[in-house]
N, C-alpha and C positions, 0 to 999 in steps of 0.2 A: 638438685638441679642447679646449674650455673649457666651464665650467658655463653660460656665456651661450648656448651652442649647443643647450642642452637645454630642453625645456618644464619649467616649475616643477612640482613634485609636486602642489601645490594646484590648478594649472590643469589638470593631467592628470586629476585627480579631478573637477573641475567641468565638464570638456568634455562635450558631448552628441554621441555616446556617450562614456563615459569612456575615456581612454587607460590603462586599468587591466585587467590580465589576471590570471588565477589558475591555479595548478597545484599539484601535490603533490610533495614530496621526501621522502627518507628522514631528513632532518634539515636544519639550516640552518647552513652553515659557509662564509660568504662569504670568510673569510680563506684558504680553500683552493679554493673553488668559485666563481670570479668570473664566472659567466655563467648566463644563462637557457638551459637546454639542452633540445634536442629530438633524437629519433632520426631523424625524417623531415625532410630538408632542405626539402621543399616546404612544411612547416608554418612554417619560418623565413621563407620568402618571403611566405607569406600574412600572418603577423603583421606583418612589415615593411611590407607594402602597406596595412595597416589602422591602423598606429600612427605616431607621430612620435618622433624621438629624445628620450629622457628619459621614455618611458612607464614605468609601474610594473608590477611583477609581484609579486603576493601569493603567498606560499608557505605551505602548510599541511602537517602531517605525514601521510604516507600510512599507511594501516592495513596494516602489514607487520611481520613479525618483525624486519626490518632497522631499523625505527624504534623508539626508546624508547617503551614503552607509554604513558607519561604525555603523549607528544606526538601520539598517534594522533588525527587529525582536528582538532587545535588549530592556530590560526594561529601560525606560527613567525617570520615576518619578511617584509620587503619589499625587493625590488631596485629600483633605478632603472637602466634599461638604455639604452645608446646604440643606434645603428643599425649599429655595427661588428659584423660577423658573422665566424664562422670556426669552426675545429675545437677540440676539447677541449684539445689540447696548447697552444693559445694562451692559454687562460683558466683553466687549472687549475694549482695548485702541484704539485710532485712528489708530495706527500702526497695531494692530491686525485686525481691521476692513478692513484696506487696504489689508492686506495679505489674509484675507478670500475672499474678492472680486476677488483677483487676481487668486486664486487657485480653487475656487468653480466652479462646473459644472453648477449650476443653482442658482437663487437667494434664493431659499428656503433651500439650503443646510446648515446644522449646525445652523439653526436659533432658536433652542429651547434647553434649558438646565438648569442645576443647577448651582447656584453660588458657586464657590470655595472660601473657607475661609482660607485655609492653603495649602502649597504645599512643597514637598520634592523632590529633584533631586537625582537620583542614580549616584554615582560616576562612571565615565567611565571605570575604571580598573576592577570594580567588577560587572558590569551590566550583569546579566545572559541573555541567550536567552530565549524567551518566551516558546519555546518547552521544555526547561529544568525546567523552573520555574512553568509552569502550564501544565504538560503533559496530564492531563485528559481534561481540558477545551479547550486547543488548540490542534487541531488534525492535523494542517497543511493544511486542506481542508476547514476549516470554518473561515478563516481570514476575508473574506468579510462580513460574518454575524456578527462577533465580532465587526468589524469597524462600522457597521450600528446600531447595537442594544446593544452592550456591553453584557458581560456574567458574571454571578455570579460565583465567584471562589468556588471551593471545600475547605473544612476545611483544608485538608492536604496541599493545595496550598497556602491558605491565610496565614498560619502560617509562610511560607517562607519569608514573608515581614520582619519579626523581625530580620532576619540575614543579611539584606541588609545594605550596607554603604550608608548613605544619608546625604544630606545637605539641611536644610530648606532655601527656597528661597521666594522672594516677590511674592505676588499675586495681580494682578490688582484689584483695588477697596478696598484694605486694606492698613492700615498704617503698615510699616515694619521698625522698628528701632532696633539698636543694632548690635551685631556681630553674623552672622550666624555661625553655628557650624557643622563640619563634624563628624559623629559618627555612631554607630549602631542604626538602627531603634528602637530596643528594648530600647535604652537609650533616644532617641530623641522624639519619638512619643508622649509621655505623658508629656513632659515638657511644661510649659505654652507657649502660643503664645507670641511672642515678644510684639505685640500689635495688636488688631483686631478692626477695625471700618469700616465695610463694606459700611457705608453710604458715605464715602469719595470718591472723584472722581478718585483717583489713588494712587499708592504707594508713600509714603513720607519718605524720609530719611534725618534726620537732622545731622547725624554723618558721612556720607560718607559710601561707601560700602566696608566693610572689612570682613575678614574671620578668625575665630579662630578654633583651632582643639583640640579635647580632647587628653589627653596624651595617648600614645600607639604606636604601630608600625608605622614607617615612611619610605618613599622612598626618596632617594636623586634624584635630577633631574638637568639637564641643559636645559634651553629653548633657542631657537635661533630665532632671528627676521628675517623672510623672507621678501624680497621686497627691494626697493631702500633705505636701511638704510643709505647709504652714504650721502644722502641729508640732514640727520638730524644733522650731526656734521661736523664742519670745519676740513679740513685736515684728512679725514677718511683714515686710512692706507689701502693701496691696499692689497687684499688677507685676510682681517680681517672680522670678523662678530661680531655683537652685541649679547651678551648672558646674560642670567640671571641664577644664580645658587641658589639653595635652597633645601628645603625638605618639604614633605607634605604627608599626608595619601593618597592623590589623586593628582599627578602631572597634570593629564588631567584637573581636576577641576580648579586647580590653573592657568593653561594655559588659560582656558576658561574665567576666571575672567579678566585676562590681556587683552585678545582680546575683551571682552565686554566693556572695557574702550576706545577702539580705534574706530574712525569713520569708515565708510565703505570705505576702501581704499586698496591700494596694500601692505600695511604692515600687517603682521600677525605673531604672535608667534607660534612656533611649539615645541612639546616635542622632543628635539634632543637626549637626554639620560635620561633614568630613569631605576631604578632597576626593576620596573614592566615590562617595555618593553623588558628587557633582560631576563625575566622569573625568576628573583631572588626573594627570600623572602624579605619582608621589614626588616629594622633594628628594634631591639626590643624596642627602646625608642627614644625620642627626643634627649637625650644626645648623643647617638651614631650618630644620623644624624647631630647634631650640630658640632661634631668633624669633620665629613666629609665635611660639608659645609665650616667650617672655613679653612680647608686645601685647598679647591678649591679657596676660596677668596684670601688667602695669595699667592698662586701660581700665579693666574691670575693677581693679583696686581703687582707681580714681573716681569712676563714675558710679560704681556699685558698692558692694560690701564684701570684703574678704571674709571667708570662713576658715581660712588657714590653708596652706599648701596650694592646691590647684582648684579649690572650691570657692564659689562666689554666689552672691545674690545679685541679680540684675534684672532690669526691665527688658522687654522684647527688643526695643530699638537698640539698646546698648549691646545686647547679645549679638545682633546682626552687625553692628559697627565693629565689635571686637573681632568677629570672624573675618570681616573684610580687611581690617588692619593687620591681623596675624598673617593672612595670606599674602598681603603686600610685602611685609617685612621678610617673610620666608623666601619669597621669590627674589627679592632684591639682595639677599645675603651674599656676600663674597668672602672667600677664605682670607 
């Protein structure tokens, strides 16, 4: 199977009717859950008869205690699916299988589906609610039916995918190499896959997981490490916190990447300050954001303690002052 065998995402969206389906999940983890899953094998047959290889599946967060509350009803991501079908053991990582067994109500649940070959995550700051994204298909009363069967989107709904901010992410069962990019779906969907080889047993990265971003509007941010950070450093100053300063199109996505590199423990990064969280518009370019980032770095290096790169120890007042100074410098920047 190659990319040339699949309909392009933009063509899937523009087709009448669209080759775009929607369902809900407890989360969006393509790196462990590499398929569009159903409990009813008959539903797989129906969707296959109504779609073409390369069709898209939009995933939103189910309203369940098993889904993080901030993801309830929010668009989480998009799968591109082949017409290769099979059981869960073919398309889930060992971790994904363990999670399935933990949350399923019976052994046959989510046992049938389509192999996913690519996936894109919606950035947290821009994720619309499903009722706003698909007001015809999602009525508020048919959530259970959508979760079980999936629903084909209307043309006016499917085209809304093109305005989403997305980041391509690894899919279990495919090789994924290179630098994932955050950008508009209209720019990213039809870019070639980094590499696709579904016969592989799992995602392979030879370069390490990094992220690059297309030029454009950016938010400043300060992340703060929650948990017993004092055990990480000798002579940790009392009343200080470990912070990371930077800029991104999506601070929530950047924070998620850092947390993804941590083991399951009591340490977690959180977005402490960001322009988006304050309801402000992003700065118009990376140059503006760099000016603000540099101001924060220089200030925290002077009043706090540098831990290298973008990481610092600082007290609460200094963190607030750094944020205010960075915002001022970014706003005042001129080319």
